[in-house]
C-alpha positions in Angstrom: -29.5 -12.1 -8.4 -28.9 -15.9 -8.3 -25.3 -17.0 -8.9 -25.4 -19.8 -11.5 -23.8 -23.1 -10.6 -21.4 -24.9 -12.7 -19.7 -28.4 -12.7 -16.4 -27.1 -13.8 -13.9 -27.8 -11.0 -10.6 -26.3 -10.1 -10.0 -27.3 -6.5 -10.0 -30.7 -4.9 -12.1 -31.6 -1.9 -9.1 -31.1 0.3 -8.3 -27.7 -1.2 -11.8 -26.6 -0.8 -11.6 -27.4 2.9 -8.5 -25.1 3.2 -10.4 -22.5 1.2 -13.0 -22.5 3.8 -10.4 -21.1 6.2 -9.8 -18.2 3.8 -13.6 -17.4 3.6 -13.8 -17.5 7.4 -10.9 -15.2 7.7 -12.7 -12.7 5.4 -16.0 -13.0 7.1 -14.5 -12.2 10.5 -12.0 -9.4 9.3 -12.5 -5.9 10.4 -13.2 -4.9 6.8 -16.1 -7.3 6.3 -18.7 -4.8 7.2 -17.4 -2.6 4.4 -17.8 -5.6 1.9 -21.3 -5.9 3.1 -21.9 -2.2 2.7 -20.6 -1.9 -0.8 -22.0 -5.1 -1.9 -25.5 -3.6 -1.0 -24.8 -0.4 -2.8 -23.8 -2.3 -6.1 -26.6 -4.6 -5.7 -24.1 -7.5 -5.6 -24.4 -11.0 -3.7 -22.0 -10.8 -0.8 -21.0 -14.4 -1.5 -19.6 -13.2 -5.0 -17.8 -10.3 -3.4 -16.2 -12.6 -0.8 -15.3 -15.1 -3.7 -13.6 -12.2 -5.6 -11.6 -10.9 -2.5 -10.7 -14.5 -1.7 -9.5 -15.3 -5.3 -7.7 -11.9 -5.8 -5.9 -11.6 -2.5 -6.7 -14.5 -0.1 -8.4 -11.8 2.3 -5.1 -10.5 3.2 -4.4 -6.8 4.0 -3.5 -4.5 1.3 -0.3 -4.9 -0.8 0.7 -4.2 -4.4 1.3 -7.1 -6.7 4.1 -7.3 -9.5 1.4 -6.2 -12.0 0.7 -3.0 -10.1 -2.7 -3.9 -8.6 -3.5 -3.1 -5.1 -5.5 -5.8 -3.0 -7.9 -6.7 -1.3 -9.8 -6.8 -4.7 -6.4 -6.2 -6.7 -7.3 -2.8 -8.3 -4.9 -1.1 -10.7 -4.8 2.7 -10.8 -6.0 2.8 -14.5 -9.1 0.6 -13.6 -9.8 2.9 -10.6 -9.6 5.9 -12.8 -12.0 4.3 -15.4 -14.5 3.1 -12.9 -14.9 6.8 -11.6 -15.0 8.1 -15.3 -17.7 5.7 -16.2 -19.7 6.3 -12.9 -19.4 10.0 -13.9 -20.6 9.6 -17.3 -23.7 7.5 -15.9 -24.3 10.0 -13.2 -24.0 7.3 -10.5 -21.8 9.2 -7.9 -23.7 10.9 -5.1 -22.5 14.0 -3.4 -21.0 11.9 -0.5 -19.1 9.8 -2.9 -18.0 12.7 -4.9 -16.7 14.6 -1.7 -14.9 11.4 -0.7 -13.1 10.8 -4.0 -12.2 14.5 -3.9 -10.2 13.9 -0.7 -8.5 11.0 -2.3 -7.8 12.6 -5.9 -8.2 16.3 -6.1 -7.2 16.1 -9.7 -9.8 13.5 -10.8 -12.5 15.7 -9.3 -11.2 19.2 -9.8 -14.0 20.1 -12.4 -16.6 18.5 -10.3 -16.5 15.2 -12.4 -17.7 17.0 -15.5 -17.5 15.0 -18.6 -16.6 16.3 -22.1 -16.4 14.0 -25.2 -16.3 11.0 -22.9 -13.5 12.4 -20.8 -13.3 13.9 -17.5 -13.0 17.6 -18.3 -9.4 19.2 -17.8 -8.1 16.4 -15.7 -4.4 15.4 -15.9 -5.0 11.7 -16.2 -1.6 10.6 -15.1 -1.6 12.6 -11.9 -5.1 11.4 -11.1 -4.0 7.9 -11.6 -0.9 8.5 -9.2 -3.3 9.9 -6.6 -5.7 7.1 -7.0 -3.0 4.4 -6.7 -2.1 5.7 -3.1 -5.8 6.0 -2.3 -6.3 2.3 -3.0 -4.2 1.5 0.0 -7.2 2.7 2.2 -9.0 -0.6 2.8 -12.5 0.9 2.5 -11.8 3.1 -0.6 -10.3 -0.1 -2.2 -13.3 -2.0 -1.6 -15.5 0.9 -2.8 -13.7 1.0 -6.1 -13.5 -2.9 -6.4 -17.1 -3.4 -6.0 -17.9 -0.5 -8.4 -15.7 -2.3 -11.0 -17.4 -5.6 -10.4 -20.8 -4.0 -10.6 -19.9 -2.3 -13.8 -18.6 -5.3 -15.4 -22.0 -7.3 -14.5 -24.0 -4.4 -15.7 -22.2 -4.6 -19.1 -23.1 -8.1 -19.4 -26.9 -7.9 -18.3 -29.8 -8.2 -20.5 -33.2 -7.2 -19.2 -33.9 -8.0 -15.5 -32.8 -11.5 -15.4 -30.1 -12.5 -18.0 -26.9 -12.0 -16.4 -23.6 -13.4 -18.0 -21.7 -13.7 -14.8 -18.9 -15.7 -16.1 -18.2 -13.1 -18.7 -18.3 -10.3 -16.3 -15.9 -11.8 -13.8 -13.5 -12.7 -16.7 -13.6 -8.9 -17.6 -13.1 -7.9 -13.9 -9.8 -10.3 -13.8 -8.6 -9.6 -17.4 -9.8 -6.2 -18.4 -12.2 -5.1 -21.1 -9.6 -6.1 -23.9 -10.7 -9.7 -23.3 -14.2 -8.9 -24.6 -13.5 -10.0 -28.1 -12.4 -13.4 -26.8 -15.5 -14.2 -24.9 -18.5 -12.4 -26.5 -19.4 -15.4 -28.7 -20.0 -17.6 -25.7 -23.0 -17.5 -23.3 -21.8 -19.7 -20.4 -18.7 -20.5 -18.2 -18.3 -24.0 -19.8 -18.3 -22.7 -23.4 -15.9 -19.8 -22.4 -13.3 -22.4 -20.8 -13.7 -25.0 -23.4 -14.1 -23.0 -26.6 -12.9 -19.4 -26.3 -9.3 -18.1 -26.6 -9.5 -16.4 -23.2 -6.1 -17.2 -21.5 -5.5 -19.8 -18.9 -5.5 -17.4 -16.2 -8.9 -16.1 -17.1 -10.4 -19.4 -17.5 -9.1 -20.5 -14.1 -10.4 -17.5 -12.4 -13.8 -18.4 -13.6 -13.4 -21.9 -12.2 -12.0 -20.6 -8.9 -15.0 -18.4 -8.3 -17.9 -20.3 -9.9 -16.8 -23.8 -10.2 -17.3 -27.0 -8.2 -15.4 -26.6 -4.8 -14.9 -22.9 -6.0 -15.3 -20.0 -3.5 -19.0 -19.5 -4.3 -19.7 -23.2 -3.8 -18.0 -23.7 -0.5 -20.0 -20.7 1.2 
């Protein structure tokens, strides 16, 4: 899909030049092939995935931030759990992906991802989340889950074949599903930033990615 342009600005021209170095770092990193691979799997523009990695972690190798999220795409263990649960409900995991997840978290997959009443049947959630947090330090697995989360966020804000509310989707990726009520009444980035009650961090996140001189714009 086409990433919509916006005139909202966060970075100066000088800062945009500095950010080009971050984009170059990402495009020349050993993990870039995995960004391309999972972008294709999730049907995401590679420019958007690069922008999210740049904004979330600056393209640096994995580390855990003070909020418990593990870069490159800054994924929390609960978000990883929910991504897999939603993918299981939608029957979106293939046999190879299930087998891989099982090696990372035997707990989350112990009943072959069976869903009962919206939950993974018989799974100790806290144990599964602990296993997944350790797994997120595997760069490829982190990208696998991060792009899955981004794809799910975009799917939740897509109507028909062409109407994608991308600014809403990336706000949810950054702020979590609890922010939906703050943004659902607005259809574009400008209105979300100028009229919604989304927090400053979420609004700046939109501008960093989609705005003038943002990470999508400079690619």
